[in-house]
C-alpha positions as CSV (number, residue, x, y, z in Angstrom):
1,X,92.7,104.4,58.6
2,X,94.2,106.4,61.4
3,X,94.4,105.3,65.0
4,X,94.0,107.8,67.7
5,X,95.8,107.4,71.0
6,X,93.8,108.5,74.0
7,X,95.2,111.5,75.8
8,X,96.0,111.2,79.5
9,X,96.0,114.4,81.4
10,X,99.0,114.9,83.7
11,X,96.6,115.2,86.7
12,X,95.2,111.7,85.8
13,X,98.8,110.3,85.6
14,X,99.5,111.8,89.1
15,X,96.3,110.3,90.3
16,X,97.3,106.8,89.0
17,X,100.6,107.1,90.9
18,X,98.8,108.3,94.0
19,X,96.3,105.4,93.8
20,X,99.2,102.9,93.3
21,X,101.0,104.3,96.3
22,X,97.8,104.0,98.3
23,X,97.5,100.3,97.2
24,X,101.1,99.8,98.4
25,X,100.4,101.2,101.9
26,X,97.0,99.5,102.2
27,X,98.4,96.0,101.2
28,X,101.4,96.5,103.6
29,X,99.0,97.3,106.5
30,X,96.8,94.3,105.7
31,X,99.8,92.1,105.4
32,X,101.2,93.3,108.8
33,X,98.0,92.3,110.5
34,X,97.8,89.0,108.6
35,X,101.3,88.0,109.6
36,X,100.8,89.1,113.2
37,X,103.5,91.7,113.1
38,X,101.4,93.9,115.3
39,X,101.9,91.4,118.1
40,X,105.6,90.7,117.5
41,X,106.9,94.3,117.8
42,X,108.2,93.6,121.3
43,X,110.4,90.8,119.9
44,X,112.3,92.7,117.2
45,X,112.3,96.3,118.4
46,X,114.9,95.6,121.1
47,X,117.2,94.1,118.4
48,X,116.6,97.2,116.2
49,X,117.4,99.5,119.1
50,X,120.5,97.7,120.3
51,X,122.0,97.2,116.8
52,X,121.1,100.5,115.4
53,X,124.2,102.2,113.8
54,X,122.7,105.7,114.3
55,X,123.3,106.2,118.0
56,X,120.8,109.0,118.7
57,X,118.0,107.1,117.0
58,X,118.9,103.9,118.9
59,X,118.7,105.8,122.1
60,X,115.3,107.3,121.0
61,X,114.0,103.8,120.3
62,X,115.1,102.6,123.7
63,X,113.5,105.5,125.5
64,X,110.4,106.2,123.5
65,X,109.5,103.2,121.3
66,X,110.5,100.1,123.4
67,X,108.3,101.0,126.4
68,X,105.4,101.6,124.1
69,X,105.9,98.6,121.7
70,X,102.3,97.4,122.0
71,X,101.0,100.8,121.0
72,X,103.4,101.0,118.0
73,X,102.6,97.4,117.1
74,X,99.0,98.6,116.3
75,X,99.7,102.2,115.4
76,X,102.0,101.4,112.5
77,X,99.8,99.0,110.5
78,X,96.7,101.1,111.3
79,X,98.5,104.1,110.0
80,X,99.4,102.2,106.8
81,X,95.7,101.2,106.3
82,X,94.6,104.8,106.8
83,X,97.2,106.2,104.5
84,X,96.4,103.7,101.8
85,X,92.7,104.3,102.1
86,X,93.2,108.1,102.0
87,X,95.5,108.0,99.0
88,X,93.2,105.7,97.0
89,X,90.1,107.8,97.8
90,X,92.0,111.0,97.3
91,X,90.9,112.5,100.6
92,X,93.4,114.2,102.9
93,X,96.2,113.2,100.6
94,X,98.7,115.8,102.0
95,X,98.2,114.4,105.5
96,X,98.6,110.8,104.2
97,X,101.7,111.7,102.2
98,X,103.2,113.4,105.3
99,X,102.5,110.3,107.3
100,X,104.1,108.1,104.6
101,X,107.2,110.4,104.5
102,X,107.5,110.2,108.3
103,X,107.1,106.5,108.3
104,X,109.7,106.0,105.5
105,X,112.2,108.2,107.3
106,X,111.7,106.3,110.5
107,X,112.1,102.9,108.8
108,X,115.3,104.1,107.1
109,X,116.6,105.4,110.5
110,X,115.6,102.2,112.3
111,X,117.0,99.7,109.7
112,X,119.8,101.9,108.4
113,X,120.5,103.2,104.9
114,X,121.4,100.1,103.1
115,X,121.2,98.5,99.7
116,X,118.6,96.1,101.1
117,X,115.9,98.8,101.1
118,X,116.2,100.7,97.8
119,X,112.4,100.8,97.5
120,X,112.1,103.1,100.5
121,X,114.2,105.7,98.8
122,X,111.9,105.5,95.7
123,X,108.8,105.5,97.9
124,X,110.1,108.6,99.8
125,X,110.9,110.4,96.6
126,X,107.5,109.6,95.1
127,X,105.7,110.8,98.3
128,X,107.6,114.1,98.3
129,X,106.9,114.6,94.6
130,X,103.1,113.9,95.1
131,X,103.1,116.2,98.1
132,X,104.5,119.0,96.0
133,X,102.1,118.4,93.2
134,X,98.3,118.7,93.3
135,X,97.6,115.0,93.0
136,X,94.1,115.4,94.5
137,X,93.0,117.2,91.4
138,X,91.8,114.1,89.5
139,X,90.1,110.8,90.4
140,X,89.5,111.8,94.0
141,X,86.6,112.3,96.3
142,X,88.0,115.7,97.2
143,X,87.5,116.8,93.6
144,X,84.0,115.2,93.3
145,X,82.8,116.7,96.6
146,X,84.8,120.0,96.2
147,X,86.2,119.7,99.7
């Protein structure tokens, strides 16, 4: 008696990674709202701006981000929810991946490149790899609807 191992297409494997990444962003967006982080931006943003080791980014945060902390408090978790939903559904994945790359780079610049955030480097690498591939090709609404 021989056992056959089901074959997984490479596009399906990419789709599983894309969906997993979408679940990551979606759960982080939900958690940010549940923990009330969207309301607390004004409390920890000044600390991030003042203690930032990257001077030009600290100045950018003081000039552009701090005055708009309420906006960013809602914009960031809503972006995470939209990116997650988009990646799970497989719709507008390139836009969602670009948003994720932009968010990861900004978090790395805001908190610094430290050993405390190794998952961000992996997340960034995964998003770039998915952006360069055609991860919408399987298990996506784009493929079903031929958008």
